[in-house]
N, C-alpha and C positions, 0 to 999 in steps of 0.2 A: 881395204877403206873403211872407215868408220860408218856402220849404218846408224843413219839418223834417226830411223823408226824404232831404234831399238825401246822397247817399253819394260825387259826385263828388273822384273822387282820391284819394282814401280810401288806403292801403299795410295789403293785410289779409293776414295771413299764416293759412294756413290748412294745418293739419296732417292728413295722412291721408284729402290729396286729392284723390287719384286712384280710392277705391271706384265704387260706385254713387251716396250721397250724397254724397260729398264733392266730386265733380263734377258735380255740378248742381248745387251750390252755388255753387262757382265760375266757372260759366258767366251765372249767373243775377247775379252781383256784378258782372263783367266789364261784362254789357249794360246794367248801371246805372251805370256809371264806375268802379268800383273798380277799383286795379288787385291784383291778385290775384298773392301768391309761393304757389304749392301743393308741399309739403312732402309723400314718400312715399319709397317705396324701390323703386317698380315703374318702374324709368327707362324700357324704352318704350313704355309706358301715358303715364307724366307727359311724355314727349316730343312724343309725340301733343298728346297734351292741351293741351300749351303753344301747339304750332304752331295749334289751331285756335281759341284763346282768344285770340293776338297777333293773329290776323284781327278780329277785334270789336272789342278795346282793345288793354289792357297789360299782360301777364302772365309769372311767371318759373317752371320746375319746377324746385327742387331736391331731389338724393337727401338723404336724413334717418336720420338713427335718434332716437325719440325719448325711447331710455333711454341717450344718449351724450350727455354734457356735451361735449365736443372739437366730434364733428359738428354737434352746436346750435350753438354757439359761430362754425363756419368758416359756416355759414347765415345766420347772423344779421351777419356782415361781407359779404357775400356782398347778401343782402339792402340792406343799407345804402348798398353800391356802387353798388347800381341806381338805386334809390328812392328814400335818401337819409334814410328814416323807418320809422317801424312805424306805424300808427292802432291799428289790429283785429289782433286773435291769436282766432283761433275753432281751440280743442282738440276736432278730430274725431278724432283715432287713436284706436284703442281696437279692442276686438276680444272674441269669445270663441275656446273650445274646446271639443269636445267631452266631454274627457277631463276636464275641470273642471266637468262637468253634474255632478249625479245622476239616473239611468234611473228608469222607474218600478219596477223590481225591484231595486231596489239602497238601501243608507241613508246618509248621508252617512262613514259608516265605511268605505266603499267609493269615495269620492273621491283622486282623484289630489291628494297634498299640492305635489309637483312642477307640475301642471298650475292650481292654484288661486294658485299663487305666480306663475306668469309672465301669468295673468290679469289679478290685481290689480296685478301689479306695470307691465305694458303701461299698464292704463286710467289708472291712479291717479298711479304714478311716468310716465308719457307724459301725464299733466297738467301733473302740478308741476313737473319739469322743464323742460319749452318756456316755463311761462310763469318760470320764473326766468332766462331766456335774454332772451327776445321780449319779458316783461313789462319787464324793466329798462329798455328806450332808454322804454318808455309812461312809468317812472317819471322817468326824467330830464327827459321835456318836462313830465311833469306833466300829462299829459290822453291819454287813450284807452279803447278799451272791451277787455274780454276776455272773449269767451264759451263754457263746458265743453259739453260734450256730456254729458248725465247719461239715464236710463233710467226707460221705467216701473219698473222691478226697485229702485231707492230709494224709492219712492215706496210700494210693498207688496210683500210679500218674493213673488214668483213662483217656484214651483216647478221643479225641476231645476235653473236657472239658477246656483247655488249660489255659485261665485268672480265669475262678473261681475256679479250680484247685489250681493255683500259689497264690490266695488269700487266701480260706480257709485253707492251708499249713501255709500261716500266721498266722493265728488266733489262729491255733494249737499252734504256737511256744508265741505267746502272752499271752493266757492264761498261760499258765507255766511259761512266766517272771510275771505278774502281780500277780500269787499267790505269787509270791517271795516279791515282790516289798510292795505290801498290808501289809503283815505279818509281815515284819519287820522294813518301816518305817510309818507305820498306829496302826496295831493292830492286832493279832494274831486271832481274830475273826469277822475277813475281811479274807473270802473265794471266790476265781474264780476257776471255774470249765468250763467246755463245755459239751456240748450233744454233739455226733454224728451222728445221723442218718443214717438208712438205704435209701432205695432207697423204697419213696412214691412219691404215685402220686399226683403232684398240678400241678396249673394251670401252673407255671413253665416249666414244662418240661415236662406234657403229650404228645404233640405232637413228643416228642424223646423216649418215651416208647409205645406210644400207636397209633395205626392208629385211623383214624375216627370211623370205626363200634365198635372199640372199643377192636380189636384183637390187639397182640404184634406187636411192629415192632421189625427188626433185632436185633438191642441197647435191648427191654424189653427183646425180648428170651435169650439172653446172660445173662443178669443183673441174670432174675431166676433163669438159670444155675447155675451159680455160687454162689446161696445164699442156701445153706443148706436148708433153712427153705422153700422152693420152694415158694413165694410168696416177693408179694411187701408187707410192714409196712401199717399199717393202724394208721390215725395220733393220737390215743387213748393208742397206743404202747409208745407211750414216755412220755404219762405222771407223770404215777411212778416213772421215773429216774428223770423228772424234779421237782417232787415233793419232791423227796429223798434229789436233791442238793442242795434246798432251806429250809429246814426242819433241826433240830438240828439229827434229824439220822445219819447226816453226816458231825457234827461237826469236827470228824479228816480227810475230803475230802477237798482238798484243789488241784490244779495245774490237776485235772483230767483228762482225757480226757475220757469220758462215752458213750461207743459204745452201740448203741443199731440197731442193723444191720439182725438181721436172723443170721447169722453166715458170710458172707460175708467175712470179711477181712484175717477169718480165713481158708478159702476155698483155695486151691490150685490145684489140681489136681483130 
């Protein structure tokens, strides 16, 4: 019987691939036979990751800027020169910045317009622009998968993360819109979905959720209290959902927001 989860030989482009989450995803995919292109802007980390991945399978690191079309176009040329095609795009680039948050002693009137603009630009346009460039290859071959990275803040408004929540809510809408756009105007074999991770500790949110001694901040405690699984997620707990979304096992799944959050979104009181 055919293995619906086989991703051997698939060329996967991963933006934001040098972070805690991205690098772990890259390793998992290479271990499972995919050819992974890591796109990021931290060259020392990227080159080290490329070398590590190439000891397992096939990988390529390229310096990028997800907000610069010229750079993305060159990335695409380099990817096609190396691997000949693109089968999957994982839009993992994104992030938040403190100035785009609203502290407990602030209101929305205190939020930095500049910081909010940067966060929305990075998370929203940092997904739209790579999709336009790398997605064209998928459109031309009329088959492939795109997986966007959404957030709990898109499902329910979370306090403090004002700019980030706005951006990720837009990603949820963009994912659903693009699922129809791709299927009706290019090919029903092109699927667009999003993964919605629960809370996991990354370099970006570590200080928000944990103290220097490793104990939980009040916000970290609140997250755990509202998570039925009673803990933060581990990066590897996202692998199975990503694997499913880029494999034939999900061939009739498009426009979906796949939630992996230990029950956070369904918990009320």
